[in-house]
C-alpha positions in Angstrom: -154.9 -24.4 49.8 -158.3 -23.4 50.7 -158.6 -21.1 53.8 -159.1 -22.5 57.0 -162.9 -21.2 58.0 -161.9 -20.7 61.8 -165.0 -19.0 62.5 -167.3 -21.8 60.8 -169.1 -24.7 62.3 -166.3 -26.5 63.5 -164.0 -23.6 64.8 -165.2 -20.7 67.1 -168.4 -19.8 65.2 -170.8 -20.7 68.2 -168.4 -19.2 70.7 -169.0 -15.7 69.8 -170.2 -13.4 72.1 -173.6 -11.9 72.3 -172.9 -8.7 74.4 -171.0 -6.0 72.8 -167.3 -5.9 73.0 -165.3 -3.2 74.4 -163.4 -2.9 70.9 -166.7 -2.9 68.9 -168.0 -0.1 71.1 -164.8 2.2 70.3 -165.1 1.2 66.7 -169.0 2.0 66.8 -168.4 5.5 68.6 -165.6 6.5 65.9 -167.8 5.6 62.8 -170.7 7.6 64.6 -168.2 10.3 64.8 -167.4 10.2 61.2 -170.9 10.0 60.2 -172.2 12.9 62.5 -169.7 15.2 60.1 -170.7 13.4 56.8 -173.5 15.3 54.3 -175.4 13.5 52.4 -176.2 9.7 52.2 -173.7 7.1 53.9 -172.2 4.1 52.9 -170.8 2.0 55.1 -168.6 -1.5 54.4 -167.9 -3.8 57.1 -164.9 -6.2 55.9 -165.0 -9.4 58.0 -168.7 -8.8 59.2 -169.4 -12.3 60.9 -172.6 -12.7 61.5 -173.6 -9.3 61.2 -174.2 -8.2 64.6 -171.7 -5.2 64.7 -173.7 -3.8 61.5 -176.9 -4.3 63.3 -175.7 -2.4 66.2 -174.3 0.4 64.2 -177.3 0.9 62.2 -179.6 1.1 65.1 -177.0 3.6 66.6 -176.7 5.9 63.9 -180.5 5.9 63.0 -180.1 7.3 59.6 -182.4 6.8 56.9 -179.8 7.4 53.6 -177.3 5.0 55.3 -176.8 1.7 53.4 -175.0 -1.4 55.2 -172.6 -3.7 53.4 -170.9 -7.0 54.9 -168.4 -9.2 53.7 -167.2 -12.2 55.1 -165.3 -15.5 54.1 -167.4 -17.9 56.6 -170.5 -19.3 55.2 -171.4 -20.3 58.6 -171.3 -17.0 59.8 -173.2 -15.7 56.6 -175.9 -17.9 57.0 -176.4 -15.9 60.5 -176.2 -12.3 59.0 -178.9 -13.5 56.4 -181.9 -12.6 58.6 -180.7 -9.2 58.9 -182.0 -6.0 56.4 -178.5 -5.5 54.9 -176.2 -6.3 52.2 -173.8 -9.3 52.4 -171.5 -11.0 50.3 -169.4 -14.1 50.6 -165.8 -13.4 49.4 -162.2 -14.6 50.5 -160.4 -11.0 51.8 -157.2 -12.2 51.1 -157.6 -12.0 47.4 -159.1 -8.7 47.4 -162.6 -6.6 47.9 -165.0 -7.5 45.1 -166.7 -3.8 45.4 -166.3 -1.1 42.9 -163.7 1.9 43.6 -164.6 4.8 45.7 -167.9 3.5 46.7 -168.1 3.6 50.4 -167.5 6.5 53.2 -166.4 4.2 55.9 -164.7 0.9 55.6 -164.7 -1.1 59.1 -162.3 -4.2 59.6 -162.4 -5.7 62.8 -159.9 -8.4 64.0 -159.5 -9.3 60.3 -156.0 -8.0 59.4 -153.9 -10.4 61.9 -155.5 -13.2 59.7 -154.0 -12.4 56.5 -150.9 -13.4 54.9 -151.1 -10.1 52.7 -152.3 -7.5 55.2 -151.0 -4.6 52.8 -153.6 -5.7 50.3 -156.5 -5.6 52.5 -155.5 -2.1 53.4 -154.9 -1.1 49.5 -158.3 -2.5 48.6 -159.9 -0.6 51.7 -158.3 2.8 50.3 -159.7 1.8 47.0 -163.2 1.3 47.8 -163.0 4.6 50.1 -164.5 7.8 48.6 -162.2 10.5 49.0 -162.7 11.7 52.4 -163.4 8.5 53.5 -162.4 6.6 56.6 -161.0 3.3 57.8 -161.5 1.9 61.1 -159.0 -1.1 61.7 -158.9 -3.2 65.2 -156.5 -5.6 65.9 -154.8 -7.4 68.9 -151.7 -5.4 70.3 -148.7 -7.1 70.1 -147.0 -4.8 72.5 -150.1 -4.8 74.8 -148.7 -4.6 78.6 -149.4 -8.6 79.6 -147.0 -9.1 76.2 -144.1 -7.0 77.5 -144.2 -9.0 80.7 -144.6 -12.3 78.9 -141.6 -11.5 76.5 -139.1 -11.0 79.7 -140.8 -14.1 80.8 -140.0 -16.3 77.8 -143.6 -16.8 77.1 -145.1 -16.9 73.5 -147.3 -13.5 73.6 -151.1 -13.6 73.8 -152.7 -13.7 70.3 -149.6 -14.7 68.5 -150.4 -18.0 67.5 -147.6 -20.5 66.3 -149.9 -23.8 65.9 -153.0 -24.5 63.7 -154.1 -27.0 66.4 -153.5 -25.8 70.0 -153.5 -22.7 71.7 -151.3 -24.0 74.5 -148.3 -24.3 72.2 -145.8 -21.7 73.0 -147.5 -21.0 76.6 -144.9 -22.5 78.9 -146.0 -22.5 82.5 -149.5 -20.6 81.4 -150.3 -23.6 79.9 -152.1 -25.3 82.9 -153.9 -21.7 83.0 -155.3 -22.3 79.5 -158.0 -24.2 77.9 -156.8 -25.8 74.8 -158.9 -25.0 71.9 -158.1 -24.3 68.7 -156.2 -21.4 67.1 -158.2 -18.5 65.2 -155.9 -18.1 62.7 -153.6 -15.0 63.5 -150.7 -15.0 61.0 -149.7 -11.1 61.8 -149.8 -9.1 65.1 -149.1 -5.2 64.9 -147.7 -3.0 67.7 -149.2 1.0 67.1 -146.4 2.0 65.1 -146.5 -0.8 62.8 -150.0 -0.5 62.4 -149.9 3.5 61.3 -147.4 2.7 59.2 -148.8 -0.1 57.3 -152.0 2.7 56.8 -149.5 5.5 55.6 -148.0 3.2 53.2 -151.4 2.8 51.5 -152.2 6.7 51.1 -154.1 6.8 54.3 -153.8 9.2 56.8 -154.2 8.0 60.6 -156.3 10.5 62.6 -157.1 8.7 65.9 -155.8 5.9 67.9 -157.6 4.1 70.6 -157.3 1.4 73.0 -159.9 -1.3 74.3 -160.2 -3.9 76.4 -160.0 -7.7 76.1 -163.0 -9.4 76.6 -161.4 -12.3 77.9 -159.3 -10.9 80.3 -159.3 -12.9 84.0 -161.4 -11.0 86.3 -158.5 -10.2 88.8 -157.1 -8.1 85.9 -159.9 -6.7 84.1 -159.4 -3.4 86.1 -155.4 -2.8 85.1 -156.7 -3.8 81.1 -159.2 -1.5 81.5 -157.3 1.2 82.8 -154.4 1.0 80.3 -156.7 1.1 77.3 -156.2 4.9 77.9 -152.5 4.2 76.8 -153.1 2.7 73.2 -149.6 1.4 73.1 -150.1 -0.8 76.0 -154.0 -1.3 75.4 -154.7 -4.9 74.3 -156.5 -3.6 71.6 -155.8 -1.2 69.1 -158.6 0.9 67.0 -157.1 3.0 64.7 -159.0 5.6 62.2 -157.5 6.7 59.2 -158.6 9.0 56.4 -158.3 8.7 52.7 -157.3 12.0 51.5 -159.5 14.5 49.2 
């Protein structure tokens, strides 16, 4: 069965926000911190790069002449947008591996990718494989135990981000269905709390060094202040941002 291109021309491809998201800012700052301690040429891989806009923002922020940036994505629709940028891009299915050499990169960034994969262990294994010793992986993903999901569990409502249909985001929403627009789901198959994501990284030989939280960009305005405050507690935050190191 072919992979569904949820972010293609017929999916969410046209809905990608142009403004930098909070999770992207947190990830960019984490990579910048890693890069500031790295001597010599820097090689960055964005696994699940979409339209390449994150890589472009990162490159402009780091402003390093010795940096090389590579992006991978399944969506031909998104990569067509990325083709206008001066970086290296490849189309591939991350569900079957990363088609790049061993120990070739200093940083691997995988934003909102791991929750889409049948075999998330493979993605982490592959990220570790292409990292040089001492390199870092930065992973962002929705938090199954975000503050609002804890309340929804008690209310008997399907947690946000956890999809049970390939056709409608309203499936499982219960009384909240009337508050939600009926969109095509984005293809979430796996969800993690802080403990699960850290454990997954450790099982692939990576050492988590920092966990941060980030806001959810589509939070109702009346609750955005609370979501912003609770990002200081990653176990309650909407989005998890984990930095892990490949040991020497």
